[in-house]
C-alpha positions as CSV (number, residue, x, y, z in Angstrom):
1,M,-13.1,-15.0,7.7
2,R,-14.5,-14.9,11.2
3,E,-13.8,-18.5,11.6
4,T,-10.1,-18.0,10.8
5,R,-9.8,-15.0,13.1
6,S,-11.4,-16.8,16.0
7,W,-9.1,-19.8,15.3
8,Q,-6.0,-17.5,15.3
9,K,-7.1,-15.9,18.6
10,E,-7.6,-19.3,20.2
11,R,-4.2,-20.4,18.9
12,M,-2.5,-17.3,20.2
13,A,-4.2,-17.6,23.6
14,A,-3.1,-21.3,23.9
15,F,0.5,-20.3,23.0
16,R,0.5,-17.5,25.5
17,A,-0.9,-19.8,28.2
18,K,1.5,-22.6,27.2
19,D,-1.3,-25.1,27.3
20,Q,0.1,-28.0,25.2
21,E,-3.2,-30.0,25.1
22,K,-5.0,-27.0,23.7
23,I,-2.2,-26.3,21.2
24,D,-2.4,-29.9,20.0
25,Q,-6.2,-29.7,19.7
26,I,-6.0,-26.4,17.8
27,N,-3.2,-27.6,15.5
28,K,-5.5,-30.5,14.3
29,K,-7.6,-27.8,12.6
30,S,-4.6,-26.1,11.0
31,A,-4.8,-27.9,7.6
32,Y,-8.4,-26.9,7.3
33,M,-7.7,-23.3,8.3
34,N,-4.8,-23.1,5.9
35,K,-7.1,-24.3,3.1
36,L,-9.7,-21.7,4.2
37,N,-7.1,-18.9,4.2
38,M,-6.1,-19.9,0.7
39,E,-9.7,-19.7,-0.5
40,I,-10.0,-16.3,1.0
41,M,-6.8,-15.1,-0.6
42,Q,-8.0,-16.4,-4.0
43,L,-11.3,-14.5,-3.6
44,N,-9.4,-11.4,-2.8
45,M,-7.1,-11.8,-5.8
46,R,-9.9,-12.3,-8.4
47,P,-10.7,-8.6,-8.8
48,M,-7.0,-7.8,-9.2
49,A,-6.6,-10.4,-11.9
50,F,-9.3,-8.6,-14.0
51,T,-8.0,-5.0,-13.4
52,F,-4.2,-5.6,-13.5
53,I,-3.7,-5.3,-17.3
54,P,-6.0,-2.3,-17.8
55,F,-4.3,-0.4,-14.9
56,L,-0.9,-1.4,-16.2
57,L,-1.7,0.1,-19.6
58,I,-3.1,3.3,-18.0
59,F,0.0,3.7,-15.9
60,Y,2.3,3.0,-18.8
61,F,0.7,5.4,-21.3
62,L,-1.1,8.1,-19.5
63,L,0.5,8.7,-16.1
64,P,4.0,9.7,-17.2
65,H,2.5,12.8,-18.9
66,M,0.1,13.6,-16.0
67,F,2.6,13.0,-13.2
68,S,5.2,15.3,-14.6
69,Y,3.2,18.4,-13.6
70,T,3.5,20.1,-10.2
71,V,0.5,20.7,-8.0
72,V,1.6,22.1,-4.7
73,E,4.7,23.8,-3.2
74,S,6.3,21.9,-0.4
75,P,7.6,23.8,2.6
76,I,10.6,21.5,2.8
77,P,12.7,19.6,0.2
78,L,11.4,16.0,0.0
79,N,14.1,14.5,-2.2
80,V,15.3,12.1,0.4
81,F,15.8,9.1,-1.7
82,P,19.4,8.4,-2.7
83,G,20.5,8.7,-6.3
84,N,18.8,10.5,-9.1
85,F,16.1,7.9,-9.8
86,F,13.0,9.9,-8.8
87,H,12.2,13.1,-7.0
88,L,9.1,14.0,-5.0
89,T,9.8,17.8,-5.4
90,C,11.5,19.9,-8.0
91,S,15.2,20.5,-7.5
92,A,17.1,23.6,-8.5
93,D,18.3,21.8,-11.7
94,D,14.7,21.1,-12.7
95,V,13.8,24.8,-12.3
96,K,16.8,25.9,-14.4
97,N,16.0,23.4,-17.2
98,E,12.6,24.7,-18.1
99,A,12.5,22.9,-21.5
100,K,12.3,19.5,-19.8
101,S,10.5,20.4,-16.7
102,H,7.2,21.9,-15.5
103,C,8.8,23.3,-12.3
104,A,8.4,27.0,-11.6
105,H,9.9,27.0,-8.1
106,T,12.3,24.8,-6.1
107,D,10.4,22.3,-3.9
108,D,7.2,22.3,-6.1
109,M,5.8,18.9,-5.5
110,Y,5.0,16.6,-8.5
111,F,1.5,15.2,-8.9
112,W,2.8,11.7,-8.4
113,G,4.6,12.7,-5.2
114,W,1.4,14.3,-3.9
115,Y,-0.5,11.2,-4.8
116,F,2.0,9.0,-3.1
117,L,2.1,10.9,0.2
118,S,-1.7,11.3,0.2
119,S,-2.3,7.7,-0.4
120,I,0.0,6.6,2.4
121,S,-1.5,9.1,4.9
122,M,-5.1,8.3,4.0
123,S,-5.1,4.6,3.4
124,G,-5.2,3.7,7.1
125,I,-8.1,6.1,7.8
126,I,-10.0,4.7,4.8
127,M,-9.4,1.1,5.9
128,R,-10.7,2.0,9.4
129,V,-13.8,3.7,8.2
130,T,-14.7,0.9,5.7
131,K,-13.7,-1.8,8.2
132,T,-11.3,-3.4,5.8
133,S,-8.4,-3.3,8.2
134,T,-6.2,-6.3,8.5
135,N,-5.9,-5.9,12.3
136,L,-6.6,-9.1,14.2
137,D,-7.7,-7.4,17.4
């Protein structure tokens, strides 16, 4: 991984400097670096290959029941996505229809919406702390 990063940095520096000789020299290694990048990607995909089916089954069978519950009250309505496909918070119709919904108040946030917003906001921080960031600087 370090080798590919250093190669990419050298390549970018050569392009910025417009040094054609250096670019030609670096491009000779591009086939090897592409092969190395493919190997790295395959290594990163192996854990996903083993966990994909179990997670798919978990999401299909368990999460619809868990994600229909509300966990927090949002100060603002977050139903910004067009259409009636999915809501992050309870609408007034959901509160009226108590038989189908677990909503007590308008703008109660569903568990899956809370999970979605939390994962987006925390993933960058976790990647920085664990040094798994994809930044090339």
